[in-house]
N, C-alpha and C positions, 0 to 999 in steps of 0.2 A: 504494500500499500504506499502510496507516494504521499509526501507532505503537499499541502495546498498553500496557495498564495495567501499571505498574510496582509490584510489591510493596514493602513497607517493608523497609529494611535491618534487620540483626540488632543486638541489643545484648548485652552480657555477661549471661549467665543465661538467654538464650533457649533454648527447648526445640526441639530438631530431631529428627524422625523419620527413621530409616534403614530403608529397605524393599528387598526383593528383587523387582523386577517381571519379571526375565528369567531369567538363568542362576543356577546354585547358587553359593553364596557360601563360600569357605573361612573357617572359624571363626577361625583365627589372624590372617587379614588384617582380618576384620570387627573383631576386638578392638583391633588395632593402630590402625585407623581411628577407632574409638570413643575411644581414648586421646588420638589427635591432637585430636579435637573438644573432649574435655574440657580439654585443655591450652589451648584458646581460650576457655575459661570459658563453654562452652556446656553444655547439659544434653541429651546424646544419649539416645534411647530407641530400641531396636531393635523392629522389627515382629515380632509373634508367630511368623510363618512365615519369618523372614529366613534361617534355616539349613535349611530344608526342602529335600529333593530329591524329584522326582517318581519314584513307584515304577517306572513303565514307561519314561518319557523322561527319562534322566538329565542331559539338557542343560537341564532346566527346574528352577527353584527352586520345587518344589512345584506344586500344581494351579493351573490358571487362576484359578479362583474364590478360592482363598486369596491369591494374589498381588494380584488386584484389590482384595480386601477389605482387605488391609493398606494399600495405598495410599490407598484412599478412606477408611477409618477415620482414618488419620493426617491426611489432608487436612481432614476434618470435625471433628477434635478441636480445640476452641477454644484448648486449652492449647499446641498446636503451632504454632510460627512458620515452620518450613521443612520441607521433605521432601527428603532427599538419597537418591539411588539408591545401593545397595550395589555394584552392578556391572552390566555389560551382558550381552553373550552373545546370547541369543535368548529371545523369549517375550512381548515387550511387544505384538506385534501379536495374539497369541492372547487377551490379557486386556483390551484397551483397550475392546472393545465391551461389557464387562461392568460398566464404570463408570457410576455415576449421576451424569450431568453436571449435572443440575439441582441435586442435593444439594451437589455440589462447588462449584458457582457461588454457592449461598447461603452457603457457608462463607467467602466472601470471598478475596481475593488473598493468596497466600503465596509464599515463595521455593520454587522447584523447580530442583534440580541434577542433572544427569546427561548422558550423551552416548552415542555408539555406537548401540545397539539402542534407546536411549531417544529417538532421532529421531522415533520414532512418537508419543511423548508429548509432545515439544516442538510437534509439529504439531497434536495434538489439543488441548493447552492453549491455543494460539494461536486455533484455529478454534472451539472450544467455549467457552472461558472469556475469550477476548480478553486473555490474560494473558502478559506477557513473562517469559521463563525464562533460565536460566543454563546454557550449554553448557560444562560444566566437569568436573573430575575427580571420581570417585565414591569413597564413603566407605571401601570395601573393595578399591579398585583398587590394583594394585601401582605404578601410576604416581603414586598419591597417597600412600600410606603411606610410600614410600621416596624421595620427591622434595621437597625443600624449596622449589624454585621454584614447583611446582604448588600446594603448600600456601600459599606466601606470596601468590600471586596470587589464590587463591580467598578467602583470609581477608580480604584487602584489599577484594575486590569485596563481600563479605558485609557487612563492618563499616564500611568507609570508601570507598564507591564513587566518591567525588569525587576519590580519589587515583589511580585507574586509568582515567580517562576517555580517555586515549590509550593505544592498544594498539600496540606496535611489534614488528616481527618482524625476523628476520636475513635474510630473503629479499629479493626484489626484484620488478620488474615483469615478468610474462610478456607483458602488454599494457600499455603506459604509460597514464597519465592520472589524472584525479580524477573521483569521482562521489559522489553523495548518494543516500541511500535508507534503508530500514528492514531491520534485519539479520534473517536467518533462515537455515535450512539444516540441516546435520548430515551424517550418514553418507550418502554418494552412493548405495550400494546400497539403503538403506532408504527414501530419497526416491523412487527408482525403483519400489520394491516398494509404496509407498503410492499410486501413481497409480490413480485410480478408486475409492478407499476412502473411507468416510463422513467421515473427519476430515481428508483432504488438501486443502491449499489448491488453488484452480483453476490458480494459476500463480505464478511468482516476480516478477511485473511489479512494477516500482517498488522492488525489493529490492536489497540487498546480500547476495548469496548466498554462505554459508560451506560449502565442501565438503572432505570428507576420507574416507578409508576404510582398511581394514585387511585384509591377507591376500587381496588380489584381483589377478589377473594383468592386465596392461595391456589385453589384448583384452576382459576383462570390464568394465573401467572404460569402455572405449570403448562397449561395449554399452549401459551404464547411461546415459552421457551421450547416446548416439544416441536412446535411448528417450525421455528428457526433451526433447530437440530435437524428435523426430518428434510428440510429444504437444502440442507448443506451449508446454510448461510454462516454458521459458526465455524465451519472448517477452517482451520489455519489461523484462528484468532490467537493473539500472542498473550493476552491477559485481559482481566475484567475488573472494572470498578462498579461496585453496587452502591446506589445512592439511597434516597429515602423511599419508603413503601407506606406513605401516609394512608390511613383508613384501608389498609390491606389485611387487617386482623392483626392479633398479636405476633410480635416478630418471632417468638419461639415456635409458632406454627409454620411460619413462612420460611424460616431458616433451613430446616431440612428439605424443603422442596428446592430451594436454591442450591444447597449442597448436592442433592441427588441429581438435578438436571445439569449443573455446571462442573461438578467436581471430576467427571469422567473426561473432561477436555484436557486435563493434565497440564493446566496452565495456572499461573498465579491469579488469585481472586481476592480482592479486598472488599470488606463489607462496611456498611454505615459510614460512607465516605462524605456525607454532608452536602450533597448536591440534590437538586430536584424540588419536589413539593414538601419543603420543610423550612422551618424558621431558620434565618441566617444561612441560606443556601450559598454555597460557594459558586463563583463563575468559573466554568470549565471551557477552556478553548478546544474546539474540534478541528482537525486537520493538521495538528502539529505533532512533531515527533517529540517523544517523551520516554521516561523510565519510570516504571511503576515497582515500588518495593512494597509488597503486600505486608510483609512483617512489620515494617516501620510505619505502614499506613501513609506513605507519600507518593505524590505523582510530581516528577521534576521534569520540566520542559527543557528542551535542548536550546531553545531561543524564547525570548519573550512572545506572548500571544500575538502582539501587534508590533509592527515595525516602528 
């Protein structure tokens, strides 16, 4: 697996666009998030449809076409240095095929931040643009606007990425060992759902795969992992980092499932790494070469996440 192009870090005064690609966005949380970004001396601009709600499907932030247009227009705007997703939910799969990838490639590399449902876009940015992205908290997410640790780590990644080249967790080794590879991953259920789609990677071969999820029972997570295993998607993976499993039942019930499904891969696996749907979530860059030390609970990037 090859490293991807790293976009440039942000500087004070940089313009960042906040767009809704998936679920509807609470206005008060959006405003709180914009205030945080302004406090970082950034110039945040909200997409025209960021507060929309689909007339028929209330789980979507407006129509597929409008959500896609907001993302594409922000990306292709030469005055915009970064695109931050407002929140996850559901809907990125419905709009990703409406994007003009040739136009977005011509716009050049920029910073992209999001997680959860945005796993779909992380995969698409990797396969269609060859671009490294940031799996991190979203501008209108409650885990961002009310959590100083999440804010601090994202801010450091955006402005001074050399200061956060080593990510450390409070967990430990599910399977001990060290491994090198290129980071990738996201929400487990979304990675399973992306199999066979136009923007999915053929496999995680050569990668350090980051996995997390929210609101799924252990049997469902077993099914997603089994699907990836049966499809051969995990063949050749070099190591795994397991993040949060919020509302997935007691971890003592889930841990044996993870050990059973992933242990046979024979690669290092670190658990409770502190990214995903959890308070104080770390920002993890995707598409960069790194070393995983499962015993120490660290991920050390070869180079800063952003240039």
